[in-house]
C-alpha positions as CSV (number, residue, x, y, z in Angstrom):
1,M,83.8,115.3,108.9
2,E,84.7,113.2,105.8
3,Q,81.9,111.3,104.1
4,Y,81.5,109.3,100.9
5,M,78.8,110.5,98.6
6,M,77.7,108.3,95.7
7,R,75.0,108.1,93.0
8,G,74.1,104.4,92.5
9,G,72.5,102.4,89.8
10,K,75.6,102.1,87.5
11,P,77.1,98.6,86.9
12,L,80.8,98.5,87.9
13,M,83.0,97.6,84.9
14,G,86.7,97.0,84.4
15,S,89.7,95.8,86.4
16,V,91.0,96.9,89.8
17,P,94.4,96.3,91.4
18,I,94.4,94.8,94.9
19,S,96.7,96.1,97.6
20,G,98.7,94.1,100.1
21,A,96.9,92.3,102.9
22,K,96.4,94.7,105.9
23,N,96.0,91.8,108.4
24,A,99.3,90.1,107.2
25,A,101.2,93.4,107.0
26,L,100.3,94.4,110.6
27,A,101.7,91.2,112.0
28,I,104.8,91.3,109.7
29,L,105.6,94.9,110.8
30,A,105.5,93.7,114.4
31,A,107.7,90.7,113.6
32,A,110.2,93.0,111.8
33,V,111.5,94.2,115.2
34,M,112.6,90.7,116.1
35,T,116.1,91.2,114.5
36,D,118.7,94.0,114.9
37,D,119.4,93.8,111.1
38,T,117.5,95.9,108.5
39,V,114.3,94.5,107.2
40,I,112.6,95.7,104.0
41,I,108.9,95.1,103.6
42,E,107.2,95.6,100.2
43,N,103.6,95.7,99.1
44,L,102.4,97.3,102.3
45,P,98.9,98.8,101.9
46,D,98.8,102.5,102.4
47,V,95.9,102.5,105.0
48,R,95.4,104.1,108.4
49,D,96.0,100.9,110.5
50,I,99.4,100.4,108.9
51,N,100.4,104.0,109.5
52,V,99.3,103.7,113.2
53,M,101.4,100.5,113.6
54,I,104.5,102.3,112.0
55,G,103.9,105.1,114.5
56,A,103.8,102.6,117.4
57,L,107.1,101.0,116.2
58,E,108.8,104.4,115.9
59,D,107.5,105.3,119.4
60,I,109.4,102.4,121.0
61,G,112.6,103.4,119.1
62,A,112.6,101.5,115.8
63,N,114.2,103.4,112.9
64,I,111.8,103.4,110.0
65,V,112.3,104.8,106.5
66,R,109.3,105.0,104.2
67,E,111.0,104.3,100.8
68,D,107.7,104.9,99.0
69,K,104.0,104.5,99.7
70,H,104.2,100.7,99.8
71,V,107.8,100.0,101.0
72,V,109.4,100.5,104.4
73,R,112.9,99.8,105.7
74,I,112.9,99.0,109.4
75,N,115.9,98.7,111.7
76,A,115.0,97.8,115.3
77,S,118.5,97.8,116.8
78,S,117.8,101.1,118.5
79,I,114.6,100.0,120.3
80,K,114.6,101.3,123.9
81,G,111.1,101.1,125.1
82,L,109.3,97.8,125.6
83,S,106.0,99.4,126.5
84,V,103.5,100.2,123.7
85,D,101.3,103.2,124.4
86,Y,97.5,103.0,124.7
87,E,97.2,105.7,122.1
88,Y,98.2,103.2,119.4
89,I,96.5,100.2,120.9
90,K,93.1,101.9,121.1
91,K,93.2,102.7,117.4
92,I,94.2,99.2,116.2
93,R,93.8,95.9,117.9
94,A,96.8,94.4,116.0
95,S,99.3,96.3,118.1
96,Y,99.1,93.4,120.4
97,Y,101.3,91.5,118.0
98,L,104.1,93.5,119.6
99,L,103.7,91.4,122.7
100,G,104.8,88.2,121.0
101,A,107.5,90.0,119.0
102,L,109.1,91.9,121.9
103,L,108.7,88.9,124.3
104,G,110.4,86.7,121.8
105,K,113.3,89.0,121.3
106,Y,113.8,90.8,124.6
107,K,111.9,88.3,126.9
108,K,109.9,91.3,128.1
109,A,106.9,93.3,126.8
110,E,104.1,95.6,128.0
111,V,101.1,96.5,125.8
112,A,97.8,98.2,126.6
113,L,94.7,96.1,126.4
114,P,93.5,96.2,122.7
115,G,90.8,98.2,121.0
116,G,89.8,98.1,117.3
117,C,86.4,97.7,115.6
118,A,83.5,97.0,118.0
119,I,82.3,93.8,116.3
120,G,82.2,91.7,119.4
121,S,84.2,90.2,122.2
122,R,87.7,89.3,121.2
123,P,89.4,88.1,124.4
124,I,93.2,87.6,124.6
125,D,93.1,84.7,127.0
126,L,94.5,82.3,124.4
127,H,97.5,84.7,123.8
128,I,98.2,84.7,127.6
129,K,97.8,80.9,127.8
130,G,100.4,80.5,125.0
131,F,102.9,82.9,126.5
132,K,102.5,81.2,129.9
133,A,103.1,77.8,128.3
134,L,106.4,79.1,126.9
135,G,107.5,80.1,130.4
136,A,106.5,83.7,130.6
137,Q,104.9,85.4,133.6
138,V,101.9,87.4,132.4
139,D,100.1,90.0,134.4
140,V,97.0,91.9,133.5
141,G,96.1,95.1,135.4
142,Y,95.7,98.8,135.1
143,G,94.7,98.4,131.5
144,L,98.0,96.7,130.6
145,I,99.2,93.2,129.7
146,S,102.8,92.7,130.7
147,A,104.8,89.6,130.0
148,N,108.4,88.7,131.0
149,A,110.5,85.6,131.2
150,K,114.1,84.7,132.2
151,R,114.0,82.4,129.2
152,L,111.3,81.0,126.9
153,V,111.2,77.3,126.4
154,G,109.3,75.4,123.7
155,S,106.0,73.7,124.7
156,H,103.0,71.9,123.4
157,I,100.1,74.4,123.2
158,Y,96.5,73.5,122.3
159,L,94.3,76.4,121.4
160,D,90.7,75.9,122.8
161,K,89.4,78.0,119.9
162,V,90.8,78.8,116.5
163,S,92.4,82.2,116.9
164,V,94.4,84.0,114.2
165,G,95.8,86.6,116.7
166,A,96.8,84.0,119.3
167,T,98.4,81.7,116.6
168,I,100.5,84.6,115.2
169,N,101.5,85.9,118.7
170,I,102.6,82.5,120.0
171,L,104.4,81.8,116.7
172,M,106.5,84.9,117.1
173,A,107.5,84.3,120.7
174,A,108.2,80.6,120.0
175,A,110.5,81.4,117.0
176,L,113.1,82.6,119.5
177,A,112.3,80.2,122.4
178,E,114.6,77.3,123.3
179,G,113.6,73.9,121.8
180,K,110.5,72.9,120.0
181,T,106.9,74.3,120.2
182,V,103.8,72.6,118.8
183,I,100.7,74.7,118.3
184,E,97.6,72.6,117.9
185,N,94.2,73.8,116.5
186,A,96.1,76.7,114.9
187,A,94.4,79.2,112.6
188,K,95.0,78.4,108.9
189,E,94.3,81.8,107.4
190,P,96.6,83.0,104.5
191,H,98.0,85.8,106.7
192,V,99.2,83.2,109.3
193,V,101.1,81.5,106.5
194,D,102.5,84.8,105.3
195,V,103.8,85.7,108.8
196,A,105.4,82.2,109.1
197,N,107.0,82.6,105.7
198,F,108.3,86.1,106.7
199,L,109.8,84.7,109.9
200,N,111.4,81.8,108.0
201,S,112.9,84.3,105.6
202,M,114.6,85.8,108.7
203,G,116.0,82.4,109.7
204,A,113.2,81.0,111.8
205,N,112.3,77.3,111.7
206,I,108.5,77.0,111.3
207,R,106.7,74.1,109.6
208,G,103.0,73.4,109.1
209,A,101.6,77.0,108.8
210,G,98.4,76.7,106.8
211,T,97.5,73.4,108.7
212,D,96.0,73.0,112.1
213,V,99.3,71.9,113.6
214,I,102.3,74.2,113.5
215,R,105.8,73.1,114.6
216,V,108.4,75.7,115.6
217,V,112.0,74.9,116.4
218,G,113.4,77.9,118.2
219,V,116.5,79.6,116.9
220,E,119.0,81.8,118.7
221,K,118.6,84.9,116.5
222,L,116.9,86.2,113.4
223,H,118.5,88.1,110.5
224,G,117.4,90.8,108.1
225,T,115.3,90.1,105.0
226,E,113.4,91.6,102.1
227,Y,109.8,90.4,101.9
228,S,106.6,91.2,99.9
229,V,103.2,91.0,101.7
230,I,100.5,88.8,100.1
231,P,97.5,90.5,98.3
232,D,94.4,91.3,100.5
233,Q,91.7,88.7,100.0
234,I,89.1,90.8,101.9
235,E,89.7,93.8,99.7
236,A,89.5,91.5,96.6
237,G,86.2,90.0,97.9
238,T,84.8,93.4,98.6
239,F,85.2,94.4,94.9
240,M,83.9,91.0,93.8
241,F,80.7,91.5,95.8
242,A,80.4,95.1,94.5
243,A,80.4,93.7,91.0
244,A,77.6,91.3,91.9
245,A,75.4,93.9,93.7
246,T,75.7,96.4,90.8
247,H,75.3,93.7,88.1
248,G,78.7,94.6,86.8
249,D,81.8,92.9,85.3
250,V,84.9,93.3,87.4
251,T,88.3,91.6,87.3
252,V,90.3,91.8,90.6
253,C,94.0,91.7,89.7
254,N,97.2,90.8,91.7
255,V,95.4,88.2,93.8
256,I,95.9,84.6,94.8
257,P,92.7,82.9,93.6
258,K,93.1,80.0,96.1
259,H,92.6,82.5,98.9
260,L,89.2,83.5,97.4
261,E,87.7,80.1,97.0
262,A,85.0,80.5,99.7
263,T,84.0,83.9,98.2
264,T,83.9,82.6,94.6
265,A,81.8,79.6,95.7
266,K,79.1,81.8,97.2
267,L,79.1,84.2,94.2
268,L,78.5,81.2,92.0
269,E,75.6,80.1,94.2
270,T,74.1,83.6,93.8
271,G,74.1,83.2,90.0
272,C,77.3,85.1,89.0
273,E,79.8,83.8,86.5
274,I,83.4,83.5,87.7
275,V,86.5,83.3,85.5
276,E,89.8,82.4,87.3
277,Y,93.2,83.3,86.0
278,D,96.7,82.8,87.5
279,D,96.6,86.0,89.5
280,A,93.2,87.4,88.8
281,V,89.5,86.6,89.2
282,R,86.7,88.0,87.1
283,V,83.1,88.3,88.3
284,I,80.4,88.7,85.6
285,A,76.9,89.6,86.9
286,T,75.7,91.7,83.9
287,N,73.0,89.3,82.7
288,S,72.3,87.3,85.9
289,K,69.4,87.6,88.4
290,L,70.8,87.2,91.9
291,T,69.6,84.0,93.6
292,P,69.3,83.4,97.4
293,T,71.6,81.1,99.3
294,Q,72.7,80.2,102.9
295,V,76.0,81.4,104.4
296,T,77.8,80.5,107.6
297,T,81.0,82.3,108.6
298,L,83.8,80.0,109.7
299,P,87.6,80.1,110.2
300,Y,89.6,79.7,107.0
301,P,89.1,77.9,104.6
302,G,85.4,78.6,105.5
303,F,83.6,81.8,104.5
304,P,85.4,84.8,106.2
305,T,83.5,86.8,108.8
306,D,85.2,89.9,107.3
307,M,83.1,89.2,104.1
308,Q,79.8,88.7,105.9
309,P,78.4,92.3,105.6
310,Q,79.3,92.5,101.9
311,M,77.7,89.2,101.2
312,T,74.5,90.3,103.1
313,V,74.3,93.4,100.9
314,V,74.3,91.1,97.8
315,L,71.8,88.6,99.2
316,A,69.4,91.4,100.2
317,L,69.0,92.1,96.4
318,A,68.5,88.4,95.6
319,E,65.0,87.1,94.7
320,G,63.8,85.0,97.6
321,T,64.9,84.3,101.2
322,S,68.6,83.8,102.3
323,T,70.1,83.3,105.7
324,V,73.5,84.4,107.0
325,T,74.8,82.8,110.2
326,E,77.6,84.7,112.0
327,S,79.6,82.1,114.1
328,I,82.7,84.2,114.8
329,F,81.7,87.6,116.3
330,E,78.4,88.4,118.1
331,N,78.1,92.1,117.2
332,R,78.6,91.8,113.5
333,F,75.0,92.7,112.4
334,K,75.1,96.3,113.6
335,Y,75.0,97.6,110.0
336,V,71.6,95.9,109.4
337,D,69.6,98.9,110.7
338,E,71.6,101.2,108.4
339,L,70.8,98.9,105.4
340,A,67.1,98.9,106.4
341,R,67.1,102.7,105.8
342,M,68.0,101.9,102.2
343,G,65.1,99.5,101.9
344,A,66.6,96.1,102.8
345,Q,64.4,93.6,104.6
346,I,66.5,91.8,107.1
347,K,65.5,90.3,110.4
348,V,68.2,89.3,112.9
349,E,67.5,86.5,115.4
350,S,70.5,85.8,117.7
351,N,73.4,85.2,115.3
352,I,71.3,84.6,112.2
353,A,70.1,87.2,109.6
354,I,67.0,86.2,107.7
355,I,67.0,88.1,104.5
356,S,64.0,88.7,102.2
357,G,65.3,90.0,98.9
358,V,64.1,93.4,97.5
359,E,64.2,94.6,94.0
360,K,66.4,97.6,94.7
361,Y,68.0,99.8,97.4
362,T,67.1,103.5,97.6
363,G,69.7,106.2,98.4
364,A,69.8,107.3,102.0
365,R,72.2,108.8,104.6
366,V,73.8,106.0,106.6
367,S,76.7,105.6,109.0
368,A,79.5,103.0,109.0
369,P,79.6,101.1,112.3
370,D,82.9,99.4,111.5
371,L,85.4,98.7,108.8
372,R,83.8,95.9,106.7
373,A,80.2,97.0,107.3
374,G,81.3,100.5,106.1
375,A,82.6,99.0,102.9
376,A,79.3,97.0,102.6
377,L,77.2,100.2,102.9
378,V,79.2,101.8,100.1
379,I,78.4,98.7,97.9
380,A,74.7,99.2,98.8
381,G,75.0,102.8,97.8
382,L,76.5,102.0,94.5
383,A,73.7,99.6,93.8
384,A,70.9,102.0,95.0
385,D,68.7,104.3,93.2
386,G,69.6,108.0,93.9
387,I,72.2,109.5,96.2
388,T,73.7,107.8,99.3
389,T,75.9,109.4,101.9
390,V,78.0,107.3,104.2
391,D,79.3,108.9,107.4
392,D,82.1,107.8,109.7
393,I,84.3,106.7,106.8
394,H,87.4,106.7,109.0
395,Y,86.5,103.1,109.7
396,I,86.7,102.3,106.0
397,Q,90.0,104.1,105.6
398,R,91.5,101.9,108.2
399,G,91.6,99.0,105.8
400,Y,91.0,100.0,102.2
401,E,93.6,101.9,100.2
402,D,92.3,104.6,97.7
403,F,88.8,103.0,98.0
404,E,86.9,105.8,96.2
405,E,89.6,106.2,93.5
406,K,89.5,102.4,92.7
407,L,85.7,102.5,92.6
408,R,85.8,105.5,90.2
409,G,88.2,103.5,88.0
410,L,85.4,101.0,87.6
411,G,82.9,103.7,86.6
412,A,81.3,104.5,90.0
413,S,80.0,108.0,90.7
414,I,81.6,108.4,94.2
415,E,83.4,111.3,95.9
416,K,84.9,111.9,99.3
417,V,83.5,115.2,100.7
418,D,84.2,117.0,103.9
419,S,81.9,120.1,103.7
420,E,78.4,121.0,102.9
421,R,79.7,123.0,99.9
422,E,81.4,119.9,98.5
423,A,78.3,117.8,99.1
424,Q,76.2,120.3,97.1
425,K,78.8,120.4,94.3
426,F,78.6,116.6,94.1
427,I,74.8,116.6,94.0
428,L,74.8,119.2,91.2
429,K,77.4,117.2,89.3
430,V,75.5,113.9,89.3
431,S,72.0,115.3,89.0
């Protein structure tokens, strides 16, 4: 069983390159099957979720060539199956994007009900509502969602709740529907914009992505394209919070600073110094005491729910009392018990964490309950006195490319170990 082992107490210093956005790349891979022409996608992150999605596409018959670690060439003219196997869906929730993509192109799709990280209820009723509004018949039963239509016709769709997944899925299906579709109360996240830009580069007619009203004029067919995925704002934010927690000085490179505004605003409130460049952001926390603040997670451009555990790790080291309110997912505080083993003082009441700052964390053996919480526990370990071991790192590997290598590049003492012998070797090395 692979684990991360680290010795903390060392400020992270230097610069770190940020990979392509996992959440954008997953949807873009699904959308690539919407043409029979060849599509080249660049800046793909080399993480487990992406490899699972590529496996799902190959399973239904797409021809995929991995040109290198970060570039794939996809030709979907050979797709035979329109049913996506449960084996893929249970590993990554984003496989449901194949519903919108296949329904748009073939007017028929069948996908197992989704899995992913257990961070709370993520119903797909809005996806179904959108598909039905476009004229599809949708059935849910025997663990499957199947959608089919004689033809898809544009419609006016109001989403009762802001949903990234539903916005993207409806967008894909509407791109090849007849007539005009208007999606109101649409998600505004950067990866929604990236998927719309990708579809437009294939000949779709989508306007308004990044606002809460998206207008789609359906086209008859899409063509091939070459496209580069945006940088990952969550990976960037994770390294920014790691700089704050360890009182380091880190520059995240290859980023879009606009996408990081909510993160940088909160880091400023905690007493860090921020320097923004055209495609990089520097976080300086070497001489600053961390100060408490209040955070509420909200849809973009608000503070991202995917940055909440990392933010909590920082605030638990701030002098005074902070609160973190989780308004998106109800199970997002499962890591708090693990953090308590390292000395954090956090009380969770309903969807609010009340945090009393401590002077330092102490090393312990902890377990990652999900992707972002796993990364947060690694940050805590890097800030802690002594040695920390993080179990269940397969969650972290779902969304972070070369995580331990990038941290070592910033001066962290961290290794991936998969045996007692390797663990002992690490302890001897850092003692």
